[in-house]
Phi, psi and omega in degrees: 000317184292334177295323177293324177295319177303314182296317180297313179296323179298318179295316178299316180295325178296318178298318179295320178297316181299315180295326181290313186284343177266003175269213180281076186225123178290159188293334179287320176292321177301319178297315181297316180298312182295321180296313181293316180300316181301317179298313182292326179292311181296320182294335179295329181255054188298334179294338180258319189271345182275321181295153180297141183239304183232123177052037178084358181264138175274170176298320178300314180296318178297324177296318179294319178297318179298317179296316179298316180294315179296321179297321178297329178280327185278314185287129180299146181301329182302328180294320183286351180257009178297140182299331183294342181274355183304314178300329178291317180293329176297315179294317179298321178296321178298321177296313182296317180296316178300318179294321180291316181299321183264000182055039175264066188293309180301317180296321179296315179298317180300312182292316182292328175295320177299315180290332174293320175303312178301315186296315182289326179290316177297320178296319179296316179292323176303311181292323180294317179295319177295331183274308186247358179094156183295316185296313180295320180298310185285331177297318179284329181295337181301333182297332180293340183264359184302315185295305182296323180294314180298318181294324178293317178300316180293328178293328176289316181299317183267001178069029180272088185246163178241120176283123187236339188241156180292342180277003177090358180289157182236163179236133175260106186232024172063025180083007176284174190283313188219143182292335180296309179291319182293325179299327179290332175296314181292320177300317178297318179298316178299317180298315181294315178300320181295337182264353177278138182297148186301325184272358186278326179230148179285149175055038182300314181296319178297318180296318179296314180297319178298319181295321177297318178296321178295325178295323176298321180291339175295331174066040177242101194299325181295325178290324178295319177296326180295321188279346183303313179298321179296314180296318180299312180296319182299309184288324177297315180295321179300315180288318183298325181293339184259006184250151170280156181308321182289341183266345190298312185301306182292319183292316180293332175295317178295318179298320178299317179296318179295320179295320179295320179295317179297320179294318179295322178296318177296318180297320181292318181292337180241032187298327179293326181285329185258356182300323181294334180297312178295322180295321179293317181297331179273356179225047182297337180295344180295333183299323181271003182277138179298135185301333181291343182263004179286136174279169180297325179291317180294329179295337184270353183297133180055047180053042178073010181298314182300319179295320178296316179301318183296327178296315181292315182295321179295319178296322179290318180299327183266007180279164176281175185299320181300315180288331177290326180282314186252354181078186181263356178106154179302134179060022181287351179291334181296131181086350179252312179246152180289328183227155175293167194293339183058028177196114184300320183292316178295319179297316180295323179297316182289316187278324186245000177070192181299322182297310180292322181298309183285330177290326176294314178299318178299320178297314181292320178294325177296315179297319179297318179297316179296326180296315181284352176272354180301134186293325177284112187298320180298313180295321180299319180293314182297310183291315181300313180289332175296320178293321177300313178298322179294321178295321177298318179300323181291348177283341184233000176201187184228072181298331181283356176281334180260150175299325180299322177289323178292329176297314177300314181296324178294320177297317179297310183294319177301321178292315182298310185290332180276344185248340182286169181301141182290120180233001179285159181293159179300324180298318181294319179297316181297324179290322183283334185305308178294331178297314181294320178296322178294329181294346179285349181302129179280135179253000000 
């Protein structure tokens, strides 16, 4: 029954997308909306789109390859030559070199196609924001989230839940495959709603609050931790905008207390889910412990995450110099470990070595620095703290391994680069100017 509901909602969402992109919508935004919608639509029917179809590629994978290829043709070359992308290209090069050294060709192609998907989506959003503005871009982008949000609400209404944890808790993910990827859809939606101006859409605060509640129902603790900085800035800003200067100090103090109480209430209601977080923080030395010395109790901490990390770190510590410098290659964990690393930093260290590990950190720190350089202080706080929360999330899972996580990161990077202080050369600006003007063309 729920599959029929998915199809019906999918058709409705397609009609909404069509009406949006045929309105006052530049072609770069239209591309971004269609790309995101397509991913969410295909992922909803995972029983069909996930299994291999042609030459080992699934329908989902073919869709991602198609979007990346089309994006490379649509996005002007001038965008890909921006100086701000240099840290990204350093990281991409580290991936390619690691793959070549280890002859992990299929894995390298797979990973680089994902990052190409990210690059064209971030470029499209960058051009759209420069063309039509951030508010107009994100207001129209919301239509791409109609299907997954609606399906999650309907899954709650019809009791269509997924049992995921040993403690008996369930996740409402709208019939999608996994809560990790679906949580990034909700995080992206929350981020976009938070950046739309208050007067642009009706019931914005209600929509934002509902989205936060829906994320809690996903029951994926790392995503909940990620969204806390975004939610805090959103509600603080909302209250601050309605206060006179003399009222700010006492009222914001009360709001802080209420927010703390709400957080404690949430922590108490989900204490079994978050108990392992405190246990892990009090036993950080376990990460450096050889996996053979883990007790059965220690293996279960953070749903076995700490034990998994120790396996990867131990294998890296015992590797030769070549593998320590260049890693074991993209997707080299397959066939070696039972599960992926559940930590982006640990995974990058194992797969790409010191070069990939430090280039990834350099890339993320560069984006974070650019975010806090945004001239609009409110936007700088929201985006900057969102990146901080995202980095925290990467410590306990791997959102950038999924296209859904790369979509979120593309939205963030597109926002940062289009809003931060202009640091590109005059030549680059002059090259982009006609491109942006051309992007205003209605399709």
